[in-house]
N, CA, C and O of each residue as an XYZ file, in Angstrom:
452
protein
N     110.441    102.312     77.615
C     109.584    102.049     78.648
C     109.554    103.350     79.856
O     110.631    103.767     80.280
N     108.687    103.740     80.189
C     108.840    104.974     80.495
C     109.185    105.169     82.220
O     108.466    104.669     83.085
N     110.317    105.923     82.494
C     110.998    105.654     83.925
C     109.892    106.140     85.209
O     109.040    107.019     85.084
N     110.130    105.389     86.361
C     108.779    105.648     87.133
C     109.725    106.815     88.322
O     110.722    106.831     89.043
N     108.338    107.858     87.785
C     108.932    109.396     89.549
C     108.977    109.160     90.769
O     108.235    108.287     91.221
N     109.668    109.720     91.435
C     109.701    109.707     92.502
C     108.058    110.197     93.333
O     106.982    109.920     92.803
N     108.121    110.656     94.157
C     107.139    111.518     94.573
C     107.233    112.222     95.186
O     106.230    112.542     95.824
N     108.247    112.797     95.366
C     108.687    114.215     95.886
C     108.797    115.117     93.799
O     108.558    116.280     93.476
N     109.265    113.849     92.856
C     109.362    114.814     91.905
C     107.752    114.996     91.003
O     107.489    115.913     90.225
N     106.753    113.736     91.420
C     105.031    114.606     91.159
C     104.738    115.182     91.921
O     104.061    116.162     91.610
N     104.995    114.998     93.142
C     104.694    116.690     93.673
C     104.796    117.573     93.123
O     103.929    118.180     92.494
N     106.025    117.839     93.277
C     106.453    118.842     92.253
C     106.163    119.244     90.936
O     106.802    120.070     90.285
N     105.282    118.691     90.621
C     104.549    118.698     88.922
C     103.018    118.873     89.590
O     102.497    119.901     89.159
N     102.340    118.292     90.336
C     101.136    118.890     90.354
C     101.241    120.442     91.317
O     100.497    121.398     91.101
N     102.232    120.423     92.301
C     102.116    121.932     92.677
C     102.843    122.932     91.193
O     102.638    124.124     91.417
N     103.238    122.822     90.473
C     103.172    123.552     88.963
C     101.871    123.425     88.379
O     101.457    124.481     87.901
N     100.996    122.297     88.264
C      99.663    122.425     87.757
C      98.587    123.541     89.174
O      98.033    124.617     88.949
N      98.610    123.016     90.097
C      98.207    124.064     91.046
C      98.203    125.295     91.453
O      97.331    125.965     92.007
N      99.440    125.566     91.067
C      99.771    127.356     90.846
C      99.201    127.890     89.146
O      98.678    128.953     88.813
N      99.510    126.836     88.428
C      98.922    127.391     87.214
C      97.421    127.245     87.107
O      96.952    127.888     86.169
N      96.738    126.713     87.670
C      95.389    126.751     88.056
C      94.943    127.755     88.591
O      94.148    128.487     88.003
N      95.512    128.061     90.221
C      95.407    129.270     91.212
C      95.268    130.742     90.352
O      94.236    131.404     90.240
N      96.474    131.027     89.837
C      96.307    131.960     88.975
C      95.485    132.180     88.167
O      95.591    133.346     87.784
N      94.579    131.581     87.622
C      93.133    131.378     86.050
C      92.355    131.681     87.654
O      92.018    132.833     87.932
N      92.117    130.518     88.655
C      91.133    131.255     90.147
C      90.968    132.398     90.877
O      90.046    133.047     91.370
N      92.324    132.440     90.776
C      92.256    134.088     91.386
C      91.970    135.054     89.860
O      91.907    136.277     89.984
N      91.878    134.697     89.064
C      90.950    136.025     87.735
C      89.308    136.730     88.136
O      88.656    137.773     88.178
N      89.258    134.646     88.470
C      87.851    134.693     88.080
C      86.860    134.989     89.254
O      85.640    135.116     89.155
N      87.896    135.105     90.791
C      86.913    135.609     91.702
C      87.339    137.120     91.618
O      86.368    137.806     91.299
N      88.152    137.640     91.749
C      88.477    138.748     90.879
C      87.521    140.024     90.926
O      86.672    140.269     90.068
N      87.707    140.575     91.726
C      86.990    142.026     90.871
C      86.974    142.673     90.075
O      88.136    143.029     89.880
N      85.863    143.439     88.908
C      85.860    143.748     87.183
C      87.253    145.614     88.491
O      87.995    146.295     87.784
N      87.234    145.812     89.468
C      87.687    147.208     89.345
C      89.366    146.811     89.813
O      90.129    147.673     90.251
N      89.820    145.133     89.599
C      90.753    144.703     90.255
C      91.611    144.323     88.673
O      92.793    144.380     88.334
N      90.326    143.923     87.965
C      90.343    143.475     86.393
C      91.230    144.030     85.698
O      92.188    143.721     84.988
N      90.436    145.354     86.239
C      90.528    146.834     84.931
C      91.744    146.813     85.699
O      92.422    145.941     85.156
N      92.408    147.301     86.683
C      93.774    147.904     87.488
C      95.053    147.478     87.452
O      96.098    148.109     87.611
N      94.677    145.300     87.016
C      95.958    145.421     86.608
C      96.248    145.166     85.489
O      95.488    144.756     84.612
N      97.745    145.457     85.385
C      98.700    145.500     83.937
C      98.796    144.051     83.320
O      99.251    143.032     83.840
N      98.078    144.293     81.690
C      97.530    142.836     81.050
C      98.576    142.602     80.773
O      98.492    142.402     79.561
N      99.917    142.430     81.144
C     101.455    141.411     81.108
C     101.247    140.629     82.259
O     101.899    139.610     82.030
N     100.627    140.491     83.556
C     101.033    140.130     85.022
C     100.630    139.000     84.442
O     101.573    138.212     84.372
N      99.419    138.482     83.896
C      98.951    137.004     83.935
C     100.027    136.111     82.951
O     100.395    135.047     83.449
N     100.448    136.377     81.891
C     101.449    135.694     80.955
C     102.932    135.887     81.924
O     103.875    135.105     82.044
N     102.822    136.556     82.228
C     104.660    136.596     83.576
C     104.002    135.413     84.834
O     104.226    134.218     85.033
N     103.048    136.497     85.560
C     103.034    134.992     86.472
C     102.990    132.877     86.088
O     103.362    131.823     86.604
N     102.357    133.325     85.020
C     102.342    132.331     84.130
C     103.986    131.223     84.288
O     104.472    130.229     84.826
N     104.246    132.385     83.329
C     106.200    131.983     82.724
C     107.096    131.501     83.514
O     107.993    130.693     83.271
N     106.502    132.627     85.556
C     107.750    132.373     86.572
C     107.038    130.832     86.753
O     107.705    129.814     86.565
N     105.696    130.793     87.117
C     105.198    129.055     87.604
C     106.255    128.116     86.720
O     107.011    127.320     87.278
N     106.215    128.319     85.156
C     107.254    126.779     84.743
C     108.170    127.153     84.677
O     108.804    126.111     84.508
N     109.297    128.380     84.668
C     110.496    128.009     84.173
C     111.287    127.952     85.757
O     112.365    127.357     85.764
N     110.825    128.510     87.019
C     110.994    128.003     88.462
C     110.703    126.436     88.387
O     111.500    125.610     88.831
N     109.760    126.176     87.919
C     109.520    125.237     88.274
C     110.556    123.742     87.457
O     110.870    122.600     87.792
N     110.702    124.361     86.638
C     111.963    123.810     85.263
C     113.172    123.611     85.727
O     113.873    122.619     85.528
N     113.558    125.041     86.673
C     114.456    125.300     86.965
C     114.975    124.433     88.381
O     116.085    123.906     88.450
N     114.025    124.398     89.409
C     113.915    123.639     90.423
C     113.977    122.057     89.811
O     115.053    121.470     89.926
N     112.753    121.304     89.112
C     113.467    120.578     88.999
C     114.816    119.921     88.011
O     114.950    118.698     88.030
N     115.361    120.390     87.537
C     116.409    120.294     87.152
C     117.663    120.468     87.781
O     118.724    120.076     87.296
N     117.515    121.189     89.110
C     118.555    121.559     90.118
C     118.363    119.985     90.748
O     119.379    119.597     91.324
N     117.702    119.419     90.741
C     117.370    118.365     91.364
C     117.326    116.786     90.643
O     116.982    115.638     90.927
N     117.929    117.582     89.498
C     118.581    116.233     88.485
C     117.027    115.923     87.727
O     117.337    115.647     86.568
N     115.820    115.859     87.821
C     114.525    115.087     87.343
C     115.086    115.597     86.176
O     116.133    116.232     86.040
N     113.791    115.041     84.872
C     113.670    114.991     83.753
C     112.924    116.261     83.624
O     111.982    116.287     84.417
N     113.025    117.345     82.878
C     112.358    118.252     82.748
C     112.010    117.986     80.987
O     112.775    117.440     80.192
N     110.635    118.549     80.690
C     109.897    118.383     79.600
C     110.241    119.362     79.154
O     110.555    120.240     79.957
N     110.352    119.700     77.462
C     110.502    120.326     77.015
C     109.547    120.961     76.626
O     109.714    121.999     75.985
N     108.264    120.461     76.939
C     107.398    121.597     76.892
C     106.913    122.600     78.143
O     106.325    123.680     78.205
N     107.390    121.805     78.951
C     107.692    123.080     80.267
C     108.590    124.085     79.442
O     107.778    124.866     78.946
N     109.943    124.479     79.022
C     109.956    124.829     79.018
C     109.849    125.847     78.189
O     109.897    127.018     78.566
N     109.631    125.329     76.501
C     108.913    126.124     75.596
C     108.044    126.770     76.377
O     108.294    127.926     76.720
N     106.809    126.087     76.810
C     105.478    126.966     77.400
C     105.851    128.398     77.973
O     105.543    129.554     77.683
N     106.842    127.645     79.139
C     107.484    129.392     79.337
C     108.003    130.595     79.023
O     107.820    131.710     79.512
N     108.750    130.168     78.038
C     109.175    130.738     77.177
C     108.640    132.111     76.682
O     108.913    133.311     76.653
N     107.540    131.027     76.245
C     106.481    131.193     75.613
C     105.344    132.844     76.283
O     104.843    133.835     75.752
N     105.436    132.215     77.797
C     104.290    132.990     78.182
C     105.537    134.328     78.832
O     105.145    135.495     78.862
N     106.338    134.137     79.095
C     107.228    135.668     79.342
C     107.571    136.313     78.214
O     108.179    137.382     78.271
N     107.118    135.571     76.704
C     107.756    136.879     75.393
C     106.106    137.494     75.757
O     105.956    138.712     75.658
N     104.949    136.673     76.156
C     103.856    137.814     75.950
C     103.824    138.531     76.754
O     103.143    139.552     76.668
N     104.812    138.128     78.181
C     104.429    139.598     78.931
C     105.192    140.560     78.987
O     105.154    141.536     79.736
N     106.311    140.143     77.731
C     107.581    141.277     77.192
C     106.765    142.333     76.206
O     106.835    143.539     75.970
N     105.666    140.825     75.605
C     105.016    142.319     74.100
C     103.995    142.640     74.935
O     103.697    143.808     74.685
N     103.072    142.060     76.087
C     102.190    143.097     76.279
C     102.797    144.331     77.454
O     101.945    145.118     77.865
N     104.253    144.493     77.984
C     104.763    145.151     78.780
C     105.015    146.376     77.393
O     104.982    147.536     77.803
N     105.171    146.279     76.392
C     106.158    146.911     75.888
C     105.430    147.225     74.064
O     105.358    148.177     73.287
N     105.032    145.823     74.087
C     104.639    146.184     72.185
C     103.033    146.733     72.396
O     102.474    147.769     72.035
N     102.625    145.690     73.058
C     100.952    145.560     73.343
C     100.737    146.124     74.516
O     100.926    145.151     75.245
N     100.459    147.062     75.268
C     100.745    147.788     76.564
C      98.751    147.506     76.690
O      98.072    147.336     77.703
N      98.322    147.558     75.227
C      96.340    148.070     75.645
C      95.849    146.452     75.605
O      94.699    146.115     75.889
N      96.696    145.701     75.288
C      96.165    144.192     74.812
C      96.904    143.238     75.595
O      98.083    142.942     75.791
N      95.137    142.670     76.172
C      95.272    141.525     77.266
C      95.712    139.962     76.756
O      95.766    139.859     75.531
N      95.958    139.024     77.344
C      96.953    138.189     76.724
C      96.600    137.257     77.614
O      97.288    136.297     77.962
N      95.001    137.676     78.165
C      94.498    136.172     79.263
C      93.834    135.093     78.841
O      93.650    134.075     79.509
N      93.366    135.343     77.436
C      92.993    134.222     76.421
C      94.218    133.315     76.034
O      93.954    132.135     75.800
N      95.546    133.729     75.938
C      96.902    133.418     74.848
C      97.304    132.126     76.132
O      97.272    130.920     75.883
N      97.721    132.805     77.692
C      98.147    132.308     78.582
C      97.190    130.692     78.923
O      97.624    129.540     78.926
N      95.681    131.240     79.201
C      95.339    129.950     79.741
C      95.171    129.097     78.619
O      94.527    128.079     78.871
N      95.652    129.252     77.205
C      95.428    127.859     76.027
C      96.640    127.091     76.321
O      96.877    125.885     76.260
N      97.435    128.238     76.700
C      99.254    127.645     77.461
C      99.291    126.635     78.191
O      99.833    125.532     78.272
N      98.076    127.746     79.068
C      98.223    126.613     80.828
C      97.580    125.029     80.223
O      97.788    123.821     80.343
N      97.093    125.547     79.840
C      95.911    124.133     79.209
C      96.524    122.988     78.477
O      96.359    121.800     78.755
N      97.278    123.498     77.470
C      98.385    122.599     76.366
C      99.616    121.920     77.464
O     100.338    120.978     77.138
N      99.666    122.559     78.699
C     100.794    122.431     79.920
C     100.376    120.895     80.186
O     100.814    119.829     79.753
N      99.069    121.325     81.317
C      98.920    120.058     81.344
C      97.763    119.074     81.167
O      97.135    118.366     81.954
N      97.715    119.261     80.010
C      96.513    118.135     79.415
C      97.844    117.375     78.881
O      97.821    116.144     78.892
N      99.028    118.062     78.403
C     100.267    117.167     78.288
C     100.911    115.915     78.709
O     101.137    114.767     78.328
N     101.199    117.217     80.287
C     101.854    116.521     81.363
C     100.739    115.081     82.274
O     101.083    114.231     83.096
N      99.306    115.386     81.609
C      98.604    114.179     81.883
C      98.296    112.803     80.823
O      97.758    111.807     81.307
N      98.584    112.831     79.724
C      98.951    112.072     78.600
C     100.160    111.241     78.761
O     100.482    110.062     78.616
N     100.665    112.306     79.105
C     102.833    112.207     79.277
C     102.694    111.463     80.159
O     102.822    110.241     80.083
N     102.378    112.171     81.238
C     103.251    111.935     82.467
C     104.123    112.347     82.801
O     104.817    111.848     83.688
N     104.415    113.587     82.086
C     105.873    114.579     81.818
C     105.403    115.724     81.731
O     104.747    116.061     80.746
N     105.705    116.711     82.963
C     105.479    118.714     82.653
C     106.929    118.816     82.883
O     107.488    119.912     82.828
């Protein structure tokens, strides 16, 4: 039987999802000159910071944190490092979007993020 989440825990998870969606909403509305000037590693870094920050906050409050949150957060940070040091000309926006979708879809179906 799945445990019942507190209202605060559910709110933090919704805020995490909202911040992830906000990253891509800002990209959608950004001007072309901003997008060209933006470093390619910024999007995966932002997503990784949101996920890992959320995971650490939830863990610090002794709430259950899904392994998907930790794994996808680390993957996004690794993509940011690759984008910074190994492939600075390669954008990782599509990969970051797919990982974000995985987190949100997984959380929607399982009730955990």
